PDB file of N, CA, C and O in Angstrom:
ATOM      1  N   MET A   1      23.494  77.662  16.831  1.00  0.00           N
ATOM      2  CA  MET A   1      22.442  77.347  17.613  1.00  0.00           C
ATOM      3  C   MET A   1      21.154  77.511  16.480  1.00  0.00           C
ATOM      4  O   MET A   1      21.214  78.539  15.805  1.00  0.00           O
ATOM      5  N   ALA A   2      20.222  76.770  16.265  1.00  0.00           N
ATOM      6  CA  ALA A   2      19.114  76.724  15.517  1.00  0.00           C
ATOM      7  C   ALA A   2      18.142  77.610  15.829  1.00  0.00           C
ATOM      8  O   ALA A   2      17.916  77.711  17.035  1.00  0.00           O
ATOM      9  N   ASP A   3      17.392  78.394  14.977  1.00  0.00           N
ATOM     10  CA  ASP A   3      16.563  79.247  15.370  1.00  0.00           C
ATOM     11  C   ASP A   3      15.178  78.481  15.687  1.00  0.00           C
ATOM     12  O   ASP A   3      14.716  77.546  15.033  1.00  0.00           O
ATOM     13  N   VAL A   4      14.665  79.031  16.736  1.00  0.00           N
ATOM     14  CA  VAL A   4      13.226  78.400  17.130  1.00  0.00           C
ATOM     15  C   VAL A   4      12.056  79.411  16.651  1.00  0.00           C
ATOM     16  O   VAL A   4      12.113  80.636  16.752  1.00  0.00           O
ATOM     17  N   LEU A   5      11.024  78.691  16.131  1.00  0.00           N
ATOM     18  CA  LEU A   5       9.820  79.288  15.748  1.00  0.00           C
ATOM     19  C   LEU A   5       8.670  78.989  16.722  1.00  0.00           C
ATOM     20  O   LEU A   5       8.256  77.850  16.940  1.00  0.00           O
ATOM     21  N   THR A   6       8.168  80.152  17.315  1.00  0.00           N
ATOM     22  CA  THR A   6       6.895  80.076  18.278  1.00  0.00           C
ATOM     23  C   THR A   6       5.701  80.753  17.635  1.00  0.00           C
ATOM     24  O   THR A   6       5.618  81.891  17.173  1.00  0.00           O
ATOM     25  N   ILE A   7       4.809  79.804  17.710  1.00  0.00           N
ATOM     26  CA  ILE A   7       3.383  80.256  16.994  1.00  0.00           C
ATOM     27  C   ILE A   7       2.482  80.198  18.169  1.00  0.00           C
ATOM     28  O   ILE A   7       2.139  79.214  18.824  1.00  0.00           O
ATOM     29  N   PRO A   8       2.099  81.720  18.334  1.00  0.00           N
ATOM     30  CA  PRO A   8       1.374  81.885  19.525  1.00  0.00           C
ATOM     31  C   PRO A   8      -0.208  81.353  19.376  1.00  0.00           C
ATOM     32  O   PRO A   8      -0.721  81.300  18.258  1.00  0.00           O
ATOM     33  N   ASN A   9      -0.848  81.015  20.422  1.00  0.00           N
ATOM     34  CA  ASN A   9      -2.321  80.799  20.144  1.00  0.00           C
ATOM     35  C   ASN A   9      -2.975  81.917  19.717  1.00  0.00           C
ATOM     36  O   ASN A   9      -2.885  82.992  20.310  1.00  0.00           O
ATOM     37  N   LEU A  10      -3.830  81.693  18.427  1.00  0.00           N
ATOM     38  CA  LEU A  10      -4.502  82.817  18.097  1.00  0.00           C
ATOM     39  C   LEU A  10      -5.682  83.135  18.315  1.00  0.00           C
ATOM     40  O   LEU A  10      -6.435  83.687  17.512  1.00  0.00           O
ATOM     41  N   GLY A  11      -5.985  82.727  19.687  1.00  0.00           N
ATOM     42  CA  GLY A  11      -7.358  82.951  20.368  1.00  0.00           C
ATOM     43  C   GLY A  11      -8.320  81.537  20.280  1.00  0.00           C
ATOM     44  O   GLY A  11      -9.465  81.562  20.731  1.00  0.00           O
ATOM     45  N   GLY A  12      -7.781  80.371  19.692  1.00  0.00           N
ATOM     46  CA  GLY A  12      -8.331  79.158  19.829  1.00  0.00           C
ATOM     47  C   GLY A  12      -8.480  78.643  21.296  1.00  0.00           C
ATOM     48  O   GLY A  12      -7.559  78.805  22.097  1.00  0.00           O
ATOM     49  N   ASN A  13      -9.652  78.018  21.646  1.00  0.00           N
ATOM     50  CA  ASN A  13      -9.628  77.530  23.083  1.00  0.00           C
ATOM     51  C   ASN A  13      -9.960  76.342  22.994  1.00  0.00           C
ATOM     52  O   ASN A  13     -10.803  75.831  23.731  1.00  0.00           O
ATOM     53  N   SER A  14      -9.224  75.617  21.900  1.00  0.00           N
ATOM     54  CA  SER A  14      -9.220  74.051  21.857  1.00  0.00           C
ATOM     55  C   SER A  14      -8.614  73.361  22.901  1.00  0.00           C
ATOM     56  O   SER A  14      -7.430  73.509  23.204  1.00  0.00           O
ATOM     57  N   THR A  15      -9.519  72.488  23.551  1.00  0.00           N
ATOM     58  CA  THR A  15      -9.194  71.659  24.535  1.00  0.00           C
ATOM     59  C   THR A  15      -8.650  70.512  24.195  1.00  0.00           C
ATOM     60  O   THR A  15      -7.898  69.932  24.978  1.00  0.00           O
ATOM     61  N   ARG A  16      -8.998  69.928  22.774  1.00  0.00           N
ATOM     62  CA  ARG A  16      -8.367  68.717  22.198  1.00  0.00           C
ATOM     63  C   ARG A  16      -8.064  68.911  21.028  1.00  0.00           C
ATOM     64  O   ARG A  16      -8.789  69.495  20.222  1.00  0.00           O
ATOM     65  N   PRO A  17      -6.750  68.357  20.745  1.00  0.00           N
ATOM     66  CA  PRO A  17      -6.229  68.322  19.359  1.00  0.00           C
ATOM     67  C   PRO A  17      -6.974  67.645  18.417  1.00  0.00           C
ATOM     68  O   PRO A  17      -7.472  66.552  18.687  1.00  0.00           O
ATOM     69  N   ALA A  18      -7.119  68.221  17.238  1.00  0.00           N
ATOM     70  CA  ALA A  18      -7.788  67.716  16.242  1.00  0.00           C
ATOM     71  C   ALA A  18      -7.658  65.988  15.797  1.00  0.00           C
ATOM     72  O   ALA A  18      -8.559  65.281  15.347  1.00  0.00           O
ATOM     73  N   GLU A  19      -6.302  65.625  16.077  1.00  0.00           N
ATOM     74  CA  GLU A  19      -5.876  64.412  15.947  1.00  0.00           C
ATOM     75  C   GLU A  19      -6.412  63.487  16.655  1.00  0.00           C
ATOM     76  O   GLU A  19      -6.398  62.322  16.259  1.00  0.00           O
ATOM     77  N   ASP A  20      -7.061  63.901  18.002  1.00  0.00           N
ATOM     78  CA  ASP A  20      -7.619  62.950  18.947  1.00  0.00           C
ATOM     79  C   ASP A  20      -9.031  63.003  18.945  1.00  0.00           C
ATOM     80  O   ASP A  20      -9.632  62.696  19.974  1.00  0.00           O
ATOM     81  N   VAL A  21      -9.672  63.366  17.882  1.00  0.00           N
ATOM     82  CA  VAL A  21     -11.141  63.182  17.442  1.00  0.00           C
ATOM     83  C   VAL A  21     -11.324  62.061  16.392  1.00  0.00           C
ATOM     84  O   VAL A  21     -10.986  62.130  15.210  1.00  0.00           O
ATOM     85  N   VAL A  22     -11.881  61.079  16.980  1.00  0.00           N
ATOM     86  CA  VAL A  22     -12.224  59.910  15.962  1.00  0.00           C
ATOM     87  C   VAL A  22     -13.306  60.480  14.909  1.00  0.00           C
ATOM     88  O   VAL A  22     -14.402  60.911  15.267  1.00  0.00           O
ATOM     89  N   ARG A  23     -12.944  60.440  13.800  1.00  0.00           N
ATOM     90  CA  ARG A  23     -13.784  60.865  12.562  1.00  0.00           C
ATOM     91  C   ARG A  23     -13.728  60.000  11.349  1.00  0.00           C
ATOM     92  O   ARG A  23     -12.792  59.244  11.088  1.00  0.00           O
ATOM     93  N   PRO A  24     -14.884  60.179  10.573  1.00  0.00           N
ATOM     94  CA  PRO A  24     -14.778  59.555   8.992  1.00  0.00           C
ATOM     95  C   PRO A  24     -13.584  59.718   8.314  1.00  0.00           C
ATOM     96  O   PRO A  24     -12.961  60.778   8.375  1.00  0.00           O
ATOM     97  N   GLN A  25     -13.137  58.589   7.553  1.00  0.00           N
ATOM     98  CA  GLN A  25     -11.939  58.764   6.723  1.00  0.00           C
ATOM     99  C   GLN A  25     -12.220  58.817   5.161  1.00  0.00           C
ATOM    100  O   GLN A  25     -13.166  58.275   4.590  1.00  0.00           O
ATOM    101  N   ARG A  26     -11.346  59.475   4.658  1.00  0.00           N
ATOM    102  CA  ARG A  26     -11.680  59.673   3.207  1.00  0.00           C
ATOM    103  C   ARG A  26     -12.095  58.320   2.409  1.00  0.00           C
ATOM    104  O   ARG A  26     -11.501  57.265   2.635  1.00  0.00           O
ATOM    105  N   GLY A  27     -12.941  58.393   1.649  1.00  0.00           N
ATOM    106  CA  GLY A  27     -13.214  56.953   1.035  1.00  0.00           C
ATOM    107  C   GLY A  27     -14.431  56.078   1.508  1.00  0.00           C
ATOM    108  O   GLY A  27     -14.955  55.130   0.924  1.00  0.00           O
ATOM    109  N   MET A  28     -14.771  56.698   2.829  1.00  0.00           N
ATOM    110  CA  MET A  28     -16.057  55.627   3.665  1.00  0.00           C
ATOM    111  C   MET A  28     -17.192  56.538   3.025  1.00  0.00           C
ATOM    112  O   MET A  28     -17.243  57.745   2.785  1.00  0.00           O
ATOM    113  N   THR A  29     -18.115  55.450   2.836  1.00  0.00           N
ATOM    114  CA  THR A  29     -19.725  55.691   2.198  1.00  0.00           C
ATOM    115  C   THR A  29     -20.422  56.442   3.391  1.00  0.00           C
ATOM    116  O   THR A  29     -20.158  56.498   4.592  1.00  0.00           O
ATOM    117  N   MET A  30     -21.452  57.023   2.583  1.00  0.00           N
ATOM    118  CA  MET A  30     -22.565  57.522   3.739  1.00  0.00           C
ATOM    119  C   MET A  30     -22.980  56.498   4.611  1.00  0.00           C
ATOM    120  O   MET A  30     -22.950  56.680   5.828  1.00  0.00           O
ATOM    121  N   GLU A  31     -23.372  55.413   4.103  1.00  0.00           N
ATOM    122  CA  GLU A  31     -23.733  54.242   4.883  1.00  0.00           C
ATOM    123  C   GLU A  31     -22.683  53.676   5.979  1.00  0.00           C
ATOM    124  O   GLU A  31     -22.898  53.130   7.061  1.00  0.00           O
ATOM    125  N   GLU A  32     -21.697  53.938   5.444  1.00  0.00           N
ATOM    126  CA  GLU A  32     -20.354  53.426   6.447  1.00  0.00           C
ATOM    127  C   GLU A  32     -20.409  54.421   7.744  1.00  0.00           C
ATOM    128  O   GLU A  32     -20.396  53.997   8.899  1.00  0.00           O
ATOM    129  N   VAL A  33     -20.473  55.834   7.382  1.00  0.00           N
ATOM    130  CA  VAL A  33     -20.458  56.881   8.044  1.00  0.00           C
ATOM    131  C   VAL A  33     -21.558  56.900   8.948  1.00  0.00           C
ATOM    132  O   VAL A  33     -21.434  56.959  10.172  1.00  0.00           O
ATOM    133  N   SER A  34     -22.554  56.852   8.374  1.00  0.00           N
ATOM    134  CA  SER A  34     -23.903  56.541   9.282  1.00  0.00           C
ATOM    135  C   SER A  34     -23.906  55.338  10.334  1.00  0.00           C
ATOM    136  O   SER A  34     -24.286  55.493  11.494  1.00  0.00           O
ATOM    137  N   ALA A  35     -23.499  54.267   9.881  1.00  0.00           N
ATOM    138  CA  ALA A  35     -23.357  53.096  10.817  1.00  0.00           C
ATOM    139  C   ALA A  35     -22.233  53.169  11.871  1.00  0.00           C
ATOM    140  O   ALA A  35     -22.195  52.558  12.940  1.00  0.00           O
ATOM    141  N   GLN A  36     -21.439  53.925  11.432  1.00  0.00           N
ATOM    142  CA  GLN A  36     -20.367  54.352  12.763  1.00  0.00           C
ATOM    143  C   GLN A  36     -20.420  55.317  13.608  1.00  0.00           C
ATOM    144  O   GLN A  36     -19.917  55.255  14.730  1.00  0.00           O
ATOM    145  N   PHE A  37     -21.140  56.472  13.072  1.00  0.00           N
ATOM    146  CA  PHE A  37     -21.103  57.525  13.915  1.00  0.00           C
ATOM    147  C   PHE A  37     -22.434  58.084  14.253  1.00  0.00           C
ATOM    148  O   PHE A  37     -22.615  59.079  14.954  1.00  0.00           O
ATOM    149  N   GLY A  38     -23.623  57.140  13.525  1.00  0.00           N
ATOM    150  CA  GLY A  38     -24.997  57.628  13.869  1.00  0.00           C
ATOM    151  C   GLY A  38     -25.366  58.555  12.893  1.00  0.00           C
ATOM    152  O   GLY A  38     -24.515  58.892  12.070  1.00  0.00           O
ATOM    153  N   ASN A  39     -26.644  59.088  12.840  1.00  0.00           N
ATOM    154  CA  ASN A  39     -27.114  60.197  12.286  1.00  0.00           C
ATOM    155  C   ASN A  39     -26.644  61.614  12.547  1.00  0.00           C
ATOM    156  O   ASN A  39     -26.292  61.863  13.700  1.00  0.00           O
ATOM    157  N   PRO A  40     -26.588  62.602  11.616  1.00  0.00           N
ATOM    158  CA  PRO A  40     -25.695  63.592  11.808  1.00  0.00           C
ATOM    159  C   PRO A  40     -26.999  64.720  12.562  1.00  0.00           C
ATOM    160  O   PRO A  40     -28.226  64.646  12.493  1.00  0.00           O
ATOM    161  N   GLN A  41     -26.173  65.641  13.207  1.00  0.00           N
ATOM    162  CA  GLN A  41     -27.324  66.773  13.659  1.00  0.00           C
ATOM    163  C   GLN A  41     -28.143  67.572  12.618  1.00  0.00           C
ATOM    164  O   GLN A  41     -29.277  68.025  12.780  1.00  0.00           O
ATOM    165  N   GLN A  42     -27.287  67.671  11.416  1.00  0.00           N
ATOM    166  CA  GLN A  42     -27.956  68.559  10.185  1.00  0.00           C
ATOM    167  C   GLN A  42     -27.375  67.924   9.054  1.00  0.00           C
ATOM    168  O   GLN A  42     -26.247  67.433   9.103  1.00  0.00           O
ATOM    169  N   ILE A  43     -28.106  67.909   8.014  1.00  0.00           N
ATOM    170  CA  ILE A  43     -27.643  67.385   6.668  1.00  0.00           C
ATOM    171  C   ILE A  43     -27.788  68.742   5.880  1.00  0.00           C
ATOM    172  O   ILE A  43     -28.771  69.476   5.969  1.00  0.00           O
ATOM    173  N   LYS A  44     -26.786  68.955   5.172  1.00  0.00           N
ATOM    174  CA  LYS A  44     -26.765  70.419   4.300  1.00  0.00           C
ATOM    175  C   LYS A  44     -26.906  69.659   2.876  1.00  0.00           C
ATOM    176  O   LYS A  44     -26.377  68.583   2.597  1.00  0.00           O
ATOM    177  N   PRO A  45     -27.781  70.493   1.985  1.00  0.00           N
ATOM    178  CA  PRO A  45     -28.272  69.875   0.671  1.00  0.00           C
ATOM    179  C   PRO A  45     -27.127  69.950   0.010  1.00  0.00           C
ATOM    180  O   PRO A  45     -26.210  70.680   0.385  1.00  0.00           O
ATOM    181  N   PRO A  46     -27.070  69.206  -1.034  1.00  0.00           N
ATOM    182  CA  PRO A  46     -25.748  68.939  -2.083  1.00  0.00           C
ATOM    183  C   PRO A  46     -25.717  70.469  -3.040  1.00  0.00           C
ATOM    184  O   PRO A  46     -26.727  71.040  -3.450  1.00  0.00           O
ATOM    185  N   VAL A  47     -24.523  70.854  -3.219  1.00  0.00           N
ATOM    186  CA  VAL A  47     -24.288  71.720  -3.890  1.00  0.00           C
ATOM    187  C   VAL A  47     -23.309  71.901  -5.072  1.00  0.00           C
ATOM    188  O   VAL A  47     -22.272  71.310  -4.773  1.00  0.00           O
ATOM    189  N   GLY A  48     -23.228  72.371  -6.070  1.00  0.00           N
ATOM    190  CA  GLY A  48     -22.292  72.236  -7.114  1.00  0.00           C
ATOM    191  C   GLY A  48     -22.432  70.810  -8.004  1.00  0.00           C
ATOM    192  O   GLY A  48     -23.296  69.945  -7.864  1.00  0.00           O
ATOM    193  N   ASP A  49     -21.481  70.832  -8.818  1.00  0.00           N
ATOM    194  CA  ASP A  49     -21.391  69.615  -9.811  1.00  0.00           C
ATOM    195  C   ASP A  49     -19.871  69.255  -9.859  1.00  0.00           C
ATOM    196  O   ASP A  49     -19.034  70.033 -10.315  1.00  0.00           O
ATOM    197  N   PRO A  50     -19.572  68.018  -9.355  1.00  0.00           N
ATOM    198  CA  PRO A  50     -20.408  67.094  -8.704  1.00  0.00           C
ATOM    199  C   PRO A  50     -20.960  67.527  -7.394  1.00  0.00           C
ATOM    200  O   PRO A  50     -20.343  68.347  -6.714  1.00  0.00           O
ATOM    201  N   PRO A  51     -21.939  67.087  -7.058  1.00  0.00           N
ATOM    202  CA  PRO A  51     -22.783  67.576  -5.846  1.00  0.00           C
ATOM    203  C   PRO A  51     -21.804  67.500  -4.431  1.00  0.00           C
ATOM    204  O   PRO A  51     -21.234  66.427  -4.231  1.00  0.00           O
ATOM    205  N   ILE A  52     -21.654  68.319  -3.711  1.00  0.00           N
ATOM    206  CA  ILE A  52     -20.912  68.154  -2.365  1.00  0.00           C
ATOM    207  C   ILE A  52     -21.840  68.213  -1.317  1.00  0.00           C
ATOM    208  O   ILE A  52     -22.293  69.333  -1.078  1.00  0.00           O
ATOM    209  N   THR A  53     -22.249  67.228  -0.601  1.00  0.00           N
ATOM    210  CA  THR A  53     -23.101  67.446   0.655  1.00  0.00           C
ATOM    211  C   THR A  53     -22.432  67.151   1.982  1.00  0.00           C
ATOM    212  O   THR A  53     -21.593  66.265   2.144  1.00  0.00           O
ATOM    213  N   ARG A  54     -22.944  68.091   3.046  1.00  0.00           N
ATOM    214  CA  ARG A  54     -22.075  67.891   4.225  1.00  0.00           C
ATOM    215  C   ARG A  54     -23.099  67.602   5.329  1.00  0.00           C
ATOM    216  O   ARG A  54     -24.209  68.134   5.362  1.00  0.00           O
ATOM    217  N   TRP A  55     -22.598  66.626   6.328  1.00  0.00           N
ATOM    218  CA  TRP A  55     -23.361  66.110   7.258  1.00  0.00           C
ATOM    219  C   TRP A  55     -22.355  66.793   8.548  1.00  0.00           C
ATOM    220  O   TRP A  55     -21.138  66.783   8.731  1.00  0.00           O
ATOM    221  N   VAL A  56     -23.450  67.343   9.275  1.00  0.00           N
ATOM    222  CA  VAL A  56     -22.736  68.033  10.663  1.00  0.00           C
ATOM    223  C   VAL A  56     -23.095  67.380  11.784  1.00  0.00           C
ATOM    224  O   VAL A  56     -24.264  67.152  12.094  1.00  0.00           O
ATOM    225  N   TYR A  57     -22.053  67.039  12.470  1.00  0.00           N
ATOM    226  CA  TYR A  57     -21.934  66.379  13.838  1.00  0.00           C
ATOM    227  C   TYR A  57     -21.356  67.107  14.835  1.00  0.00           C
ATOM    228  O   TYR A  57     -20.766  68.159  14.590  1.00  0.00           O
ATOM    229  N   GLU A  58     -21.462  66.666  15.918  1.00  0.00           N
ATOM    230  CA  GLU A  58     -21.147  67.654  17.127  1.00  0.00           C
ATOM    231  C   GLU A  58     -19.806  68.284  17.135  1.00  0.00           C
ATOM    232  O   GLU A  58     -19.569  69.464  17.390  1.00  0.00           O
ATOM    233  N   LYS A  59     -18.834  67.224  16.780  1.00  0.00           N
ATOM    234  CA  LYS A  59     -17.594  67.623  16.722  1.00  0.00           C
ATOM    235  C   LYS A  59     -16.965  67.787  15.485  1.00  0.00           C
ATOM    236  O   LYS A  59     -15.800  68.180  15.553  1.00  0.00           O
ATOM    237  N   PHE A  60     -17.411  67.598  14.415  1.00  0.00           N
ATOM    238  CA  PHE A  60     -16.877  67.475  13.132  1.00  0.00           C
ATOM    239  C   PHE A  60     -17.901  67.453  12.119  1.00  0.00           C
ATOM    240  O   PHE A  60     -19.013  66.942  12.251  1.00  0.00           O
ATOM    241  N   THR A  61     -17.409  68.100  10.994  1.00  0.00           N
ATOM    242  CA  THR A  61     -18.312  68.209   9.567  1.00  0.00           C
ATOM    243  C   THR A  61     -17.949  67.250   8.395  1.00  0.00           C
ATOM    244  O   THR A  61     -16.836  67.517   7.944  1.00  0.00           O
ATOM    245  N   VAL A  62     -18.526  66.281   7.816  1.00  0.00           N
ATOM    246  CA  VAL A  62     -18.056  65.641   6.817  1.00  0.00           C
ATOM    247  C   VAL A  62     -18.581  66.105   5.514  1.00  0.00           C
ATOM    248  O   VAL A  62     -19.752  66.416   5.294  1.00  0.00           O
ATOM    249  N   HIS A  63     -17.593  66.120   4.667  1.00  0.00           N
ATOM    250  CA  HIS A  63     -17.985  66.559   3.082  1.00  0.00           C
ATOM    251  C   HIS A  63     -17.792  65.219   2.297  1.00  0.00           C
ATOM    252  O   HIS A  63     -16.831  64.449   2.280  1.00  0.00           O
ATOM    253  N   PHE A  64     -19.129  65.171   1.580  1.00  0.00           N
ATOM    254  CA  PHE A  64     -19.313  64.052   0.662  1.00  0.00           C
ATOM    255  C   PHE A  64     -19.221  64.583  -0.874  1.00  0.00           C
ATOM    256  O   PHE A  64     -19.752  65.654  -1.167  1.00  0.00           O
ATOM    257  N   GLU A  65     -18.661  63.950  -1.665  1.00  0.00           N
ATOM    258  CA  GLU A  65     -18.567  63.831  -3.030  1.00  0.00           C
ATOM    259  C   GLU A  65     -19.372  62.674  -3.651  1.00  0.00           C
ATOM    260  O   GLU A  65     -18.916  61.547  -3.845  1.00  0.00           O
ATOM    261  N   GLN A  66     -20.700  63.108  -3.957  1.00  0.00           N
ATOM    262  CA  GLN A  66     -21.587  62.063  -4.346  1.00  0.00           C
ATOM    263  C   GLN A  66     -21.772  61.215  -2.985  1.00  0.00           C
ATOM    264  O   GLN A  66     -22.235  61.744  -1.974  1.00  0.00           O
ATOM    265  N   ASN A  67     -21.395  59.922  -3.032  1.00  0.00           N
ATOM    266  CA  ASN A  67     -21.705  59.143  -1.716  1.00  0.00           C
ATOM    267  C   ASN A  67     -20.438  58.910  -1.158  1.00  0.00           C
ATOM    268  O   ASN A  67     -20.503  57.906  -0.449  1.00  0.00           O
ATOM    269  N   TYR A  68     -19.133  59.481  -1.171  1.00  0.00           N
ATOM    270  CA  TYR A  68     -18.001  59.000  -0.593  1.00  0.00           C
ATOM    271  C   TYR A  68     -17.580  60.244   0.148  1.00  0.00           C
ATOM    272  O   TYR A  68     -17.941  61.358  -0.231  1.00  0.00           O
ATOM    273  N   VAL A  69     -16.673  60.019   1.402  1.00  0.00           N
ATOM    274  CA  VAL A  69     -16.149  61.272   2.176  1.00  0.00           C
ATOM    275  C   VAL A  69     -15.008  61.707   1.411  1.00  0.00           C
ATOM    276  O   VAL A  69     -14.301  60.861   0.862  1.00  0.00           O
ATOM    277  N   ILE A  70     -14.727  63.057   1.308  1.00  0.00           N
ATOM    278  CA  ILE A  70     -13.527  63.748   0.681  1.00  0.00           C
ATOM    279  C   ILE A  70     -12.808  64.305   1.453  1.00  0.00           C
ATOM    280  O   ILE A  70     -11.624  64.506   1.184  1.00  0.00           O
ATOM    281  N   HIS A  71     -13.510  64.774   2.879  1.00  0.00           N
ATOM    282  CA  HIS A  71     -12.978  65.667   3.597  1.00  0.00           C
ATOM    283  C   HIS A  71     -13.918  65.661   4.919  1.00  0.00           C
ATOM    284  O   HIS A  71     -15.147  65.672   4.855  1.00  0.00           O
ATOM    285  N   THR A  72     -13.113  65.640   6.228  1.00  0.00           N
ATOM    286  CA  THR A  72     -13.697  65.955   7.598  1.00  0.00           C
ATOM    287  C   THR A  72     -13.038  67.112   8.382  1.00  0.00           C
ATOM    288  O   THR A  72     -11.840  67.200   8.651  1.00  0.00           O
ATOM    289  N   VAL A  73     -14.072  68.035   8.722  1.00  0.00           N
ATOM    290  CA  VAL A  73     -13.404  68.904   9.547  1.00  0.00           C
ATOM    291  C   VAL A  73     -13.749  69.180  10.768  1.00  0.00           C
ATOM    292  O   VAL A  73     -14.899  69.453  11.111  1.00  0.00           O
ATOM    293  N   VAL A  74     -12.735  69.125  11.533  1.00  0.00           N
ATOM    294  CA  VAL A  74     -13.048  69.173  13.315  1.00  0.00           C
ATOM    295  C   VAL A  74     -13.198  70.602  13.588  1.00  0.00           C
ATOM    296  O   VAL A  74     -12.455  71.529  13.264  1.00  0.00           O
ATOM    297  N   HIS A  75     -14.534  70.613  14.386  1.00  0.00           N
ATOM    298  CA  HIS A  75     -14.582  72.166  14.852  1.00  0.00           C
ATOM    299  C   HIS A  75     -14.039  72.556  16.141  1.00  0.00           C
ATOM    300  O   HIS A  75     -13.861  71.761  17.063  1.00  0.00           O
ATOM    301  N   ARG A  76     -13.772  73.833  16.187  1.00  0.00           N
ATOM    302  CA  ARG A  76     -13.245  74.093  17.297  1.00  0.00           C
ATOM    303  C   ARG A  76     -14.048  74.153  18.490  1.00  0.00           C
ATOM    304  O   ARG A  76     -15.202  74.582  18.483  1.00  0.00           O
ATOM    305  N   GLN A  77     -13.389  73.682  19.624  1.00  0.00           N
ATOM    306  CA  GLN A  77     -13.993  73.805  20.707  1.00  0.00           C
ATOM    307  C   GLN A  77     -13.971  74.903  21.773  1.00  0.00           C
ATOM    308  O   GLN A  77     -14.671  74.800  22.780  1.00  0.00           O
TER     309      GLN A  77
END
């Protein structure tokens, strides 16, 4: 019989899996993100070299390098 690995809920109260959240995809431009998702709630200023900018939306934060999406993080609910 195969072993079964059970991973407990570590206190997350997520009611929606991250896969269900529609969010920007890698390679999209700032203009495409703005057109599809509207204006962010907050824009964090660029940091580092190359500059990384973060746009904060209600359900996710988008990380841009220069003008392009490099990563999107879904917020815990």
